[in-house]
N, CA, C and O atoms as a Maestro MAE file, in Angstrom:
{
 s_m_m2io_version
 :::
 2.0.0
}

f_m_ct {
 s_m_title
 :::
 protein
 m_atom[300] {
  # First column is atom index #
  i_m_mmod_type
  r_m_x_coord
  r_m_y_coord
  r_m_z_coord
  i_m_residue_number
  s_m_chain_name
  s_m_pdb_residue_name
  s_m_pdb_atom_name
  i_m_atomic_number
  :::
  1 25 17.122 9.302 5.580 1 A "MET " " N  " 7
  2 3 16.210 10.357 5.069 1 A "MET " " CA " 6
  3 2 17.007 11.511 4.710 1 A "MET " " C  " 6
  4 15 17.773 11.988 5.547 1 A "MET " " O  " 8
  5 25 16.907 12.000 3.568 2 A "SER " " N  " 7
  6 3 17.757 13.172 3.179 2 A "SER " " CA " 6
  7 2 16.920 14.409 3.758 2 A "SER " " C  " 6
  8 15 15.743 14.379 4.117 2 A "SER " " O  " 8
  9 25 17.766 15.473 3.767 3 A "ALA " " N  " 7
  10 3 17.140 16.811 4.235 3 A "ALA " " CA " 6
  11 2 16.296 17.238 3.119 3 A "ALA " " C  " 6
  12 15 15.279 17.888 3.359 3 A "ALA " " O  " 8
  13 25 16.661 16.898 1.784 4 A "SER " " N  " 7
  14 3 15.780 17.363 0.753 4 A "SER " " CA " 6
  15 2 14.332 16.793 0.768 4 A "SER " " C  " 6
  16 15 13.364 17.462 0.407 4 A "SER " " O  " 8
  17 25 14.258 15.578 1.186 5 A "THR " " N  " 7
  18 3 13.026 14.891 1.394 5 A "THR " " CA " 6
  19 2 12.187 15.540 2.326 5 A "THR " " C  " 6
  20 15 11.013 15.813 2.075 5 A "THR " " O  " 8
  21 25 12.780 15.809 3.448 6 A "LEU " " N  " 7
  22 3 11.998 16.545 4.561 6 A "LEU " " CA " 6
  23 2 11.727 17.905 4.144 6 A "LEU " " C  " 6
  24 15 10.606 18.355 4.385 6 A "LEU " " O  " 8
  25 25 12.545 18.595 3.581 7 A "MET " " N  " 7
  26 3 12.284 19.914 3.107 7 A "MET " " CA " 6
  27 2 11.087 19.966 2.169 7 A "MET " " C  " 6
  28 15 10.336 20.941 2.142 7 A "MET " " O  " 8
  29 25 10.932 18.925 1.424 8 A "SER " " N  " 7
  30 3 9.780 18.837 0.525 8 A "SER " " CA " 6
  31 2 8.279 18.899 1.139 8 A "SER " " C  " 6
  32 15 7.250 19.039 0.479 8 A "SER " " O  " 8
  33 25 8.374 18.771 2.461 9 A "PHE " " N  " 7
  34 3 7.030 18.811 3.201 9 A "PHE " " CA " 6
  35 2 6.921 20.338 3.829 9 A "PHE " " C  " 6
  36 15 6.077 20.516 4.708 9 A "PHE " " O  " 8
  37 25 7.607 21.256 3.477 10 A "GLU " " N  " 7
  38 3 7.437 22.636 3.868 10 A "GLU " " CA " 6
  39 2 6.124 22.967 3.268 10 A "GLU " " C  " 6
  40 15 5.929 22.637 2.098 10 A "GLU " " O  " 8
  41 25 5.145 23.621 3.975 11 A "GLY " " N  " 7
  42 3 3.948 24.113 3.425 11 A "GLY " " CA " 6
  43 2 2.900 23.097 3.581 11 A "GLY " " C  " 6
  44 15 1.805 23.246 3.039 11 A "GLY " " O  " 8
  45 25 3.200 22.009 4.338 12 A "TYR " " N  " 7
  46 3 2.337 20.920 4.717 12 A "TYR " " CA " 6
  47 2 1.994 20.713 6.154 12 A "TYR " " C  " 6
  48 15 2.830 20.904 7.037 12 A "TYR " " O  " 8
  49 25 0.719 20.306 6.409 13 A "ILE " " N  " 7
  50 3 0.446 20.123 7.879 13 A "ILE " " CA " 6
  51 2 -0.156 18.707 8.069 13 A "ILE " " C  " 6
  52 15 -0.671 18.153 7.098 13 A "ILE " " O  " 8
  53 25 -0.115 18.117 9.239 14 A "ARG " " N  " 7
  54 3 -0.665 16.870 9.522 14 A "ARG " " CA " 6
  55 2 -2.167 17.022 9.855 14 A "ARG " " C  " 6
  56 15 -2.658 18.097 10.198 14 A "ARG " " O  " 8
  57 25 -2.821 15.937 9.738 15 A "ILE " " N  " 7
  58 3 -4.333 15.834 9.737 15 A "ILE " " CA " 6
  59 2 -5.127 16.441 10.841 15 A "ILE " " C  " 6
  60 15 -6.258 16.886 10.649 15 A "ILE " " O  " 8
  61 25 -4.553 16.457 11.956 16 A "ALA " " N  " 7
  62 3 -5.272 17.139 13.125 16 A "ALA " " CA " 6
  63 2 -5.192 18.648 12.869 16 A "ALA " " C  " 6
  64 15 -6.177 19.358 13.067 16 A "ALA " " O  " 8
  65 25 -4.024 19.144 12.430 17 A "GLU " " N  " 7
  66 3 -3.922 20.551 12.233 17 A "GLU " " CA " 6
  67 2 -4.853 20.922 10.995 17 A "GLU " " C  " 6
  68 15 -5.497 21.972 10.999 17 A "GLU " " O  " 8
  69 25 -4.894 20.112 10.045 18 A "ALA " " N  " 7
  70 3 -5.869 20.500 8.875 18 A "ALA " " CA " 6
  71 2 -7.159 20.515 9.327 18 A "ALA " " C  " 6
  72 15 -7.854 21.463 8.963 18 A "ALA " " O  " 8
  73 25 -7.709 19.562 10.140 19 A "ALA " " N  " 7
  74 3 -9.026 19.482 10.535 19 A "ALA " " CA " 6
  75 2 -9.298 20.705 11.384 19 A "ALA " " C  " 6
  76 15 -10.391 21.257 11.254 19 A "ALA " " O  " 8
  77 25 -8.422 21.175 12.229 20 A "ALA " " N  " 7
  78 3 -8.496 22.287 13.025 20 A "ALA " " CA " 6
  79 2 -8.855 23.534 12.338 20 A "ALA " " C  " 6
  80 15 -9.796 24.263 12.653 20 A "ALA " " O  " 8
  81 25 -7.933 23.743 11.263 21 A "VAL " " N  " 7
  82 3 -7.987 24.819 10.372 21 A "VAL " " CA " 6
  83 2 -9.326 24.918 9.633 21 A "VAL " " C  " 6
  84 15 -9.843 26.024 9.473 21 A "VAL " " O  " 8
  85 25 -9.885 23.834 9.193 22 A "LEU " " N  " 7
  86 3 -11.150 23.696 8.436 22 A "LEU " " CA " 6
  87 2 -12.360 23.629 9.343 22 A "LEU " " C  " 6
  88 15 -13.492 23.799 8.890 22 A "LEU " " O  " 8
  89 25 -12.120 23.373 10.665 23 A "GLY " " N  " 7
  90 3 -13.305 23.343 11.620 23 A "GLY " " CA " 6
  91 2 -14.000 22.120 11.395 23 A "GLY " " C  " 6
  92 15 -15.227 22.179 11.475 23 A "GLY " " O  " 8
  93 25 -13.407 20.888 11.098 24 A "VAL " " N  " 7
  94 3 -13.951 19.627 10.952 24 A "VAL " " CA " 6
  95 2 -13.182 18.581 11.693 24 A "VAL " " C  " 6
  96 15 -12.076 18.844 12.167 24 A "VAL " " O  " 8
  97 25 -13.749 17.375 11.810 25 A "THR " " N  " 7
  98 3 -12.943 16.337 12.567 25 A "THR " " CA " 6
  99 2 -11.961 15.640 11.599 25 A "THR " " C  " 6
  100 15 -11.998 15.723 10.371 25 A "THR " " O  " 8
  101 25 -11.118 14.974 12.306 26 A "THR " " N  " 7
  102 3 -9.981 14.032 11.487 26 A "THR " " CA " 6
  103 2 -10.812 12.964 10.783 26 A "THR " " C  " 6
  104 15 -10.326 12.406 9.800 26 A "THR " " O  " 8
  105 25 -11.935 12.665 11.183 27 A "LYS " " N  " 7
  106 3 -12.705 11.548 10.502 27 A "LYS " " CA " 6
  107 2 -13.339 12.094 9.168 27 A "LYS " " C  " 6
  108 15 -13.523 11.432 8.147 27 A "LYS " " O  " 8
  109 25 -13.643 13.430 9.364 28 A "THR " " N  " 7
  110 3 -14.189 14.116 8.161 28 A "THR " " CA " 6
  111 2 -13.097 14.232 7.075 28 A "THR " " C  " 6
  112 15 -13.346 14.070 5.881 28 A "THR " " O  " 8
  113 25 -11.822 14.535 7.580 29 A "MET " " N  " 7
  114 3 -10.745 14.645 6.626 29 A "MET " " CA " 6
  115 2 -10.428 13.377 5.993 29 A "MET " " C  " 6
  116 15 -10.087 13.335 4.811 29 A "MET " " O  " 8
  117 25 -10.532 12.245 6.788 30 A "ARG " " N  " 7
  118 3 -10.339 10.826 6.198 30 A "ARG " " CA " 6
  119 2 -11.333 10.607 5.229 30 A "ARG " " C  " 6
  120 15 -11.024 10.068 4.166 30 A "ARG " " O  " 8
  121 25 -12.659 11.009 5.496 31 A "ASN " " N  " 7
  122 3 -13.685 10.713 4.414 31 A "ASN " " CA " 6
  123 2 -13.440 11.543 3.203 31 A "ASN " " C  " 6
  124 15 -13.556 11.017 2.096 31 A "ASN " " O  " 8
  125 25 -13.086 12.889 3.329 32 A "TRP " " N  " 7
  126 3 -12.762 13.568 2.225 32 A "TRP " " CA " 6
  127 2 -11.641 13.139 1.337 32 A "TRP " " C  " 6
  128 15 -11.621 13.391 0.133 32 A "TRP " " O  " 8
  129 25 -10.606 12.412 2.043 33 A "ASP " " N  " 7
  130 3 -9.506 11.836 1.344 33 A "ASP " " CA " 6
  131 2 -10.181 10.674 0.625 33 A "ASP " " C  " 6
  132 15 -9.935 10.625 -0.581 33 A "ASP " " O  " 8
  133 25 -10.920 9.803 1.077 34 A "ARG " " N  " 7
  134 3 -11.404 8.682 0.331 34 A "ARG " " CA " 6
  135 2 -12.353 9.153 -0.848 34 A "ARG " " C  " 6
  136 15 -12.457 8.497 -1.885 34 A "ARG " " O  " 8
  137 25 -13.028 10.317 -0.622 35 A "ALA " " N  " 7
  138 3 -13.872 10.737 -1.701 35 A "ALA " " CA " 6
  139 2 -13.186 11.536 -2.686 35 A "ALA " " C  " 6
  140 15 -13.808 11.866 -3.696 35 A "ALA " " O  " 8
  141 25 -11.861 11.928 -2.512 36 A "GLY " " N  " 7
  142 3 -11.069 12.716 -3.384 36 A "GLY " " CA " 6
  143 2 -11.342 14.165 -3.302 36 A "GLY " " C  " 6
  144 15 -11.000 14.917 -4.215 36 A "GLY " " O  " 8
  145 25 -11.965 14.595 -2.207 37 A "LYS " " N  " 7
  146 3 -12.183 16.224 -2.129 37 A "LYS " " CA " 6
  147 2 -11.048 16.775 -1.683 37 A "LYS " " C  " 6
  148 15 -10.910 17.966 -1.965 37 A "LYS " " O  " 8
  149 25 -10.104 16.207 -1.007 38 A "VAL " " N  " 7
  150 3 -8.848 16.720 -0.775 38 A "VAL " " CA " 6
  151 2 -7.810 15.506 -0.630 38 A "VAL " " C  " 6
  152 15 -8.075 14.480 -0.004 38 A "VAL " " O  " 8
  153 25 -6.614 15.748 -1.276 39 A "VAL " " N  " 7
  154 3 -5.710 14.637 -1.493 39 A "VAL " " CA " 6
  155 2 -4.500 15.002 -0.749 39 A "VAL " " C  " 6
  156 15 -3.836 15.998 -1.035 39 A "VAL " " O  " 8
  157 25 -4.189 14.133 0.280 40 A "PRO " " N  " 7
  158 3 -2.904 14.334 1.128 40 A "PRO " " CA " 6
  159 2 -1.786 13.599 0.472 40 A "PRO " " C  " 6
  160 15 -1.979 12.679 -0.323 40 A "PRO " " O  " 8
  161 25 -0.569 14.047 0.842 41 A "ARG " " N  " 7
  162 3 0.675 13.202 0.587 41 A "ARG " " CA " 6
  163 2 0.871 12.455 1.829 41 A "ARG " " C  " 6
  164 15 0.480 12.824 2.936 41 A "ARG " " O  " 8
  165 25 1.528 11.341 1.554 42 A "ARG " " N  " 7
  166 3 1.949 10.553 2.609 42 A "ARG " " CA " 6
  167 2 3.502 10.854 3.016 42 A "ARG " " C  " 6
  168 15 4.378 10.906 2.152 42 A "ARG " " O  " 8
  169 25 3.749 11.033 4.306 43 A "HIS " " N  " 7
  170 3 5.033 11.139 4.880 43 A "HIS " " CA " 6
  171 2 5.834 9.923 4.500 43 A "HIS " " C  " 6
  172 15 5.331 8.836 4.786 43 A "HIS " " O  " 8
  173 25 6.913 9.940 3.945 44 A "PRO " " N  " 7
  174 3 7.756 8.713 3.651 44 A "PRO " " CA " 6
  175 2 8.398 7.872 4.930 44 A "PRO " " C  " 6
  176 15 8.806 6.714 4.832 44 A "PRO " " O  " 8
  177 25 8.413 8.549 5.974 45 A "VAL " " N  " 7
  178 3 9.015 7.903 7.276 45 A "VAL " " CA " 6
  179 2 7.890 7.332 8.136 45 A "VAL " " C  " 6
  180 15 7.968 6.222 8.663 45 A "VAL " " O  " 8
  181 25 6.856 8.136 8.248 46 A "ASN " " N  " 7
  182 3 5.745 7.697 9.231 46 A "ASN " " CA " 6
  183 2 4.407 7.327 8.631 46 A "ASN " " C  " 6
  184 15 3.560 6.727 9.292 46 A "ASN " " O  " 8
  185 25 4.228 7.684 7.391 47 A "GLY " " N  " 7
  186 3 3.088 7.465 6.630 47 A "GLY " " CA " 6
  187 2 1.888 8.348 6.878 47 A "GLY " " C  " 6
  188 15 0.801 8.127 6.343 47 A "GLY " " O  " 8
  189 25 2.132 9.442 7.776 48 A "TYR " " N  " 7
  190 3 1.143 10.363 8.172 48 A "TYR " " CA " 6
  191 2 0.621 11.077 6.877 48 A "TYR " " C  " 6
  192 15 1.351 11.300 5.911 48 A "TYR " " O  " 8
  193 25 -0.658 11.404 6.937 49 A "ARG " " N  " 7
  194 3 -1.253 12.203 5.889 49 A "ARG " " CA " 6
  195 2 -0.841 13.715 6.053 49 A "ARG " " C  " 6
  196 15 -1.000 14.294 7.128 49 A "ARG " " O  " 8
  197 25 -0.371 14.256 5.080 50 A "MET " " N  " 7
  198 3 0.102 15.656 5.033 50 A "MET " " CA " 6
  199 2 -0.549 16.450 4.128 50 A "MET " " C  " 6
  200 15 -0.565 16.065 2.959 50 A "MET " " O  " 8
  201 25 -1.133 17.557 4.442 51 A "TYR " " N  " 7
  202 3 -2.067 18.265 3.644 51 A "TYR " " CA " 6
  203 2 -1.340 19.624 3.325 51 A "TYR " " C  " 6
  204 15 -0.689 20.224 4.181 51 A "TYR " " O  " 8
  205 25 -1.497 20.063 2.039 52 A "ALA " " N  " 7
  206 3 -0.937 21.290 1.422 52 A "ALA " " CA " 6
  207 2 -1.706 22.318 2.070 52 A "ALA " " C  " 6
  208 15 -2.927 22.227 2.191 52 A "ALA " " O  " 8
  209 25 -1.041 23.280 2.484 53 A "ILE " " N  " 7
  210 3 -1.794 24.598 3.024 53 A "ILE " " CA " 6
  211 2 -2.487 25.231 1.890 53 A "ILE " " C  " 6
  212 15 -3.599 25.728 2.069 53 A "ILE " " O  " 8
  213 25 -1.952 25.251 0.809 54 A "GLU " " N  " 7
  214 3 -2.709 25.779 -0.432 54 A "GLU " " CA " 6
  215 2 -4.024 25.053 -0.723 54 A "GLU " " C  " 6
  216 15 -5.036 25.671 -1.057 54 A "GLU " " O  " 8
  217 25 -3.981 23.783 -0.594 55 A "ASP " " N  " 7
  218 3 -5.356 22.929 -0.905 55 A "ASP " " CA " 6
  219 2 -6.248 23.288 0.395 55 A "ASP " " C  " 6
  220 15 -7.465 23.300 0.212 55 A "ASP " " O  " 8
  221 25 -5.821 23.548 1.535 56 A "LEU " " N  " 7
  222 3 -6.676 23.731 2.496 56 A "LEU " " CA " 6
  223 2 -7.352 25.155 2.384 56 A "LEU " " C  " 6
  224 15 -8.529 25.325 2.701 56 A "LEU " " O  " 8
  225 25 -6.587 26.110 1.942 57 A "ALA " " N  " 7
  226 3 -7.110 27.523 1.725 57 A "ALA " " CA " 6
  227 2 -8.131 27.381 0.607 57 A "ALA " " C  " 6
  228 15 -9.149 28.069 0.681 57 A "ALA " " O  " 8
  229 25 -7.962 26.561 -0.413 58 A "ALA " " N  " 7
  230 3 -8.978 26.494 -1.419 58 A "ALA " " CA " 6
  231 2 -10.185 25.829 -0.808 58 A "ALA " " C  " 6
  232 15 -11.270 26.160 -1.287 58 A "ALA " " O  " 8
  233 25 -10.176 24.972 0.142 59 A "LEU " " N  " 7
  234 3 -11.236 24.401 0.725 59 A "LEU " " CA " 6
  235 2 -12.047 25.263 1.647 59 A "LEU " " C  " 6
  236 15 -13.263 25.155 1.804 59 A "LEU " " O  " 8
  237 25 -11.230 26.162 2.266 60 A "LEU " " N  " 7
  238 3 -11.860 27.199 3.089 60 A "LEU " " CA " 6
  239 2 -12.744 28.188 2.195 60 A "LEU " " C  " 6
  240 15 -13.864 28.606 2.492 60 A "LEU " " O  " 8
  241 25 -12.072 28.453 1.133 61 A "GLU " " N  " 7
  242 3 -12.943 29.458 0.258 61 A "GLU " " CA " 6
  243 2 -14.068 28.732 -0.424 61 A "GLU " " C  " 6
  244 15 -15.029 29.391 -0.821 61 A "GLU " " O  " 8
  245 25 -14.030 27.389 -0.599 62 A "GLU " " N  " 7
  246 3 -15.129 26.697 -1.112 62 A "GLU " " CA " 6
  247 2 -16.344 26.577 0.008 62 A "GLU " " C  " 6
  248 15 -17.524 26.811 -0.254 62 A "GLU " " O  " 8
  249 25 -15.884 26.205 1.196 63 A "LYS " " N  " 7
  250 3 -16.796 26.316 2.381 63 A "LYS " " CA " 6
  251 2 -17.459 27.680 2.601 63 A "LYS " " C  " 6
  252 15 -18.664 27.777 2.829 63 A "LYS " " O  " 8
  253 25 -16.589 28.784 2.520 64 A "LYS " " N  " 7
  254 3 -17.209 29.992 2.593 64 A "LYS " " CA " 6
  255 2 -18.104 30.276 1.531 64 A "LYS " " C  " 6
  256 15 -19.142 30.856 1.848 64 A "LYS " " O  " 8
  257 25 -17.937 30.013 0.422 65 A "ALA " " N  " 7
  258 3 -18.761 30.250 -0.776 65 A "ALA " " CA " 6
  259 2 -20.272 29.529 -0.573 65 A "ALA " " C  " 6
  260 15 -21.367 30.050 -0.782 65 A "ALA " " O  " 8
  261 25 -19.993 28.213 -0.114 66 A "GLU " " N  " 7
  262 3 -21.149 27.397 0.029 66 A "GLU " " CA " 6
  263 2 -22.020 28.035 1.381 66 A "GLU " " C  " 6
  264 15 -23.250 28.001 1.417 66 A "GLU " " O  " 8
  265 25 -21.356 28.496 2.249 67 A "SER " " N  " 7
  266 3 -22.037 28.973 3.540 67 A "SER " " CA " 6
  267 2 -22.750 30.294 2.990 67 A "SER " " C  " 6
  268 15 -23.934 30.464 3.280 67 A "SER " " O  " 8
  269 25 -22.107 31.191 2.245 68 A "THR " " N  " 7
  270 3 -22.700 32.471 1.685 68 A "THR " " CA " 6
  271 2 -23.954 32.103 0.813 68 A "THR " " C  " 6
  272 15 -25.019 32.711 0.922 68 A "THR " " O  " 8
  273 25 -23.759 31.101 -0.028 69 A "SER " " N  " 7
  274 3 -24.874 30.853 -0.833 69 A "SER " " CA " 6
  275 2 -26.043 30.321 -0.119 69 A "SER " " C  " 6
  276 15 -27.183 30.670 -0.426 69 A "SER " " O  " 8
  277 25 -25.787 29.460 0.856 70 A "SER " " N  " 7
  278 3 -26.923 28.911 1.629 70 A "SER " " CA " 6
  279 2 -27.538 30.004 2.510 70 A "SER " " C  " 6
  280 15 -28.752 30.002 2.713 70 A "SER " " O  " 8
  281 25 -26.757 30.913 3.025 71 A "ASP " " N  " 7
  282 3 -27.303 32.036 3.772 71 A "ASP " " CA " 6
  283 2 -28.290 32.944 2.923 71 A "ASP " " C  " 6
  284 15 -29.322 33.376 3.438 71 A "ASP " " O  " 8
  285 25 -27.945 33.224 1.603 72 A "SER " " N  " 7
  286 3 -28.681 33.981 0.909 72 A "SER " " CA " 6
  287 2 -29.876 33.412 0.387 72 A "SER " " C  " 6
  288 15 -30.867 34.102 0.144 72 A "SER " " O  " 8
  289 25 -29.819 31.997 0.176 73 A "ASN " " N  " 7
  290 3 -31.018 31.209 -0.252 73 A "ASN " " CA " 6
  291 2 -32.091 31.115 0.814 73 A "ASN " " C  " 6
  292 15 -33.270 30.884 0.546 73 A "ASN " " O  " 8
  293 25 -31.589 31.318 2.119 74 A "GLY " " N  " 7
  294 3 -32.568 31.174 3.115 74 A "GLY " " CA " 6
  295 2 -33.306 32.404 3.560 74 A "GLY " " C  " 6
  296 15 -34.148 32.390 4.459 74 A "GLY " " O  " 8
  297 25 -32.957 33.431 2.906 75 A "ARG " " N  " 7
  298 3 -33.615 34.717 3.321 75 A "ARG " " CA " 6
  299 2 -34.798 35.013 2.426 75 A "ARG " " C  " 6
  300 15 -35.470 36.028 2.607 75 A "ARG " " O  " 8
  :::
 }
 m_bond[299] {
  # First column is bond index #
  i_m_from
  i_m_to
  i_m_order
  :::
  1 1 2 1
  2 2 3 1
  3 3 4 2
  4 3 5 1
  5 5 6 1
  6 6 7 1
  7 7 8 2
  8 7 9 1
  9 9 10 1
  10 10 11 1
  11 11 12 2
  12 11 13 1
  13 13 14 1
  14 14 15 1
  15 15 16 2
  16 15 17 1
  17 17 18 1
  18 18 19 1
  19 19 20 2
  20 19 21 1
  21 21 22 1
  22 22 23 1
  23 23 24 2
  24 23 25 1
  25 25 26 1
  26 26 27 1
  27 27 28 2
  28 27 29 1
  29 29 30 1
  30 30 31 1
  31 31 32 2
  32 31 33 1
  33 33 34 1
  34 34 35 1
  35 35 36 2
  36 35 37 1
  37 37 38 1
  38 38 39 1
  39 39 40 2
  40 39 41 1
  41 41 42 1
  42 42 43 1
  43 43 44 2
  44 43 45 1
  45 45 46 1
  46 46 47 1
  47 47 48 2
  48 47 49 1
  49 49 50 1
  50 50 51 1
  51 51 52 2
  52 51 53 1
  53 53 54 1
  54 54 55 1
  55 55 56 2
  56 55 57 1
  57 57 58 1
  58 58 59 1
  59 59 60 2
  60 59 61 1
  61 61 62 1
  62 62 63 1
  63 63 64 2
  64 63 65 1
  65 65 66 1
  66 66 67 1
  67 67 68 2
  68 67 69 1
  69 69 70 1
  70 70 71 1
  71 71 72 2
  72 71 73 1
  73 73 74 1
  74 74 75 1
  75 75 76 2
  76 75 77 1
  77 77 78 1
  78 78 79 1
  79 79 80 2
  80 79 81 1
  81 81 82 1
  82 82 83 1
  83 83 84 2
  84 83 85 1
  85 85 86 1
  86 86 87 1
  87 87 88 2
  88 87 89 1
  89 89 90 1
  90 90 91 1
  91 91 92 2
  92 91 93 1
  93 93 94 1
  94 94 95 1
  95 95 96 2
  96 95 97 1
  97 97 98 1
  98 98 99 1
  99 99 100 2
  100 99 101 1
  101 101 102 1
  102 102 103 1
  103 103 104 2
  104 103 105 1
  105 105 106 1
  106 106 107 1
  107 107 108 2
  108 107 109 1
  109 109 110 1
  110 110 111 1
  111 111 112 2
  112 111 113 1
  113 113 114 1
  114 114 115 1
  115 115 116 2
  116 115 117 1
  117 117 118 1
  118 118 119 1
  119 119 120 2
  120 119 121 1
  121 121 122 1
  122 122 123 1
  123 123 124 2
  124 123 125 1
  125 125 126 1
  126 126 127 1
  127 127 128 2
  128 127 129 1
  129 129 130 1
  130 130 131 1
  131 131 132 2
  132 131 133 1
  133 133 134 1
  134 134 135 1
  135 135 136 2
  136 135 137 1
  137 137 138 1
  138 138 139 1
  139 139 140 2
  140 139 141 1
  141 141 142 1
  142 142 143 1
  143 143 144 2
  144 143 145 1
  145 145 146 1
  146 146 147 1
  147 147 148 2
  148 147 149 1
  149 149 150 1
  150 150 151 1
  151 151 152 2
  152 151 153 1
  153 153 154 1
  154 154 155 1
  155 155 156 2
  156 155 157 1
  157 157 158 1
  158 158 159 1
  159 159 160 2
  160 159 161 1
  161 161 162 1
  162 162 163 1
  163 163 164 2
  164 163 165 1
  165 165 166 1
  166 166 167 1
  167 167 168 2
  168 167 169 1
  169 169 170 1
  170 170 171 1
  171 171 172 2
  172 171 173 1
  173 173 174 1
  174 174 175 1
  175 175 176 2
  176 175 177 1
  177 177 178 1
  178 178 179 1
  179 179 180 2
  180 179 181 1
  181 181 182 1
  182 182 183 1
  183 183 184 2
  184 183 185 1
  185 185 186 1
  186 186 187 1
  187 187 188 2
  188 187 189 1
  189 189 190 1
  190 190 191 1
  191 191 192 2
  192 191 193 1
  193 193 194 1
  194 194 195 1
  195 195 196 2
  196 195 197 1
  197 197 198 1
  198 198 199 1
  199 199 200 2
  200 199 201 1
  201 201 202 1
  202 202 203 1
  203 203 204 2
  204 203 205 1
  205 205 206 1
  206 206 207 1
  207 207 208 2
  208 207 209 1
  209 209 210 1
  210 210 211 1
  211 211 212 2
  212 211 213 1
  213 213 214 1
  214 214 215 1
  215 215 216 2
  216 215 217 1
  217 217 218 1
  218 218 219 1
  219 219 220 2
  220 219 221 1
  221 221 222 1
  222 222 223 1
  223 223 224 2
  224 223 225 1
  225 225 226 1
  226 226 227 1
  227 227 228 2
  228 227 229 1
  229 229 230 1
  230 230 231 1
  231 231 232 2
  232 231 233 1
  233 233 234 1
  234 234 235 1
  235 235 236 2
  236 235 237 1
  237 237 238 1
  238 238 239 1
  239 239 240 2
  240 239 241 1
  241 241 242 1
  242 242 243 1
  243 243 244 2
  244 243 245 1
  245 245 246 1
  246 246 247 1
  247 247 248 2
  248 247 249 1
  249 249 250 1
  250 250 251 1
  251 251 252 2
  252 251 253 1
  253 253 254 1
  254 254 255 1
  255 255 256 2
  256 255 257 1
  257 257 258 1
  258 258 259 1
  259 259 260 2
  260 259 261 1
  261 261 262 1
  262 262 263 1
  263 263 264 2
  264 263 265 1
  265 265 266 1
  266 266 267 1
  267 267 268 2
  268 267 269 1
  269 269 270 1
  270 270 271 1
  271 271 272 2
  272 271 273 1
  273 273 274 1
  274 274 275 1
  275 275 276 2
  276 275 277 1
  277 277 278 1
  278 278 279 1
  279 279 280 2
  280 279 281 1
  281 281 282 1
  282 282 283 1
  283 283 284 2
  284 283 285 1
  285 285 286 1
  286 286 287 1
  287 287 288 2
  288 287 289 1
  289 289 290 1
  290 290 291 1
  291 291 292 2
  292 291 293 1
  293 293 294 1
  294 294 295 1
  295 295 296 2
  296 295 297 1
  297 297 298 1
  298 298 299 1
  299 299 300 2
  :::
 }
}
């Protein structure tokens, strides 16, 4: 495994870390993967799902907007 391949995963985190950031379970992350809501890369050595921090930030914004929208609709 070359150093450049490993370096290409800077800015990525594994599924458990991603789930913790988003406040969901790893099962939810896998379901979102299958549904295409978030698309991970696979680590070439171990096959782990690796999620881009940028993608997670976008999902957080989306969740925040949905939460704000549902809060204002309920009032």
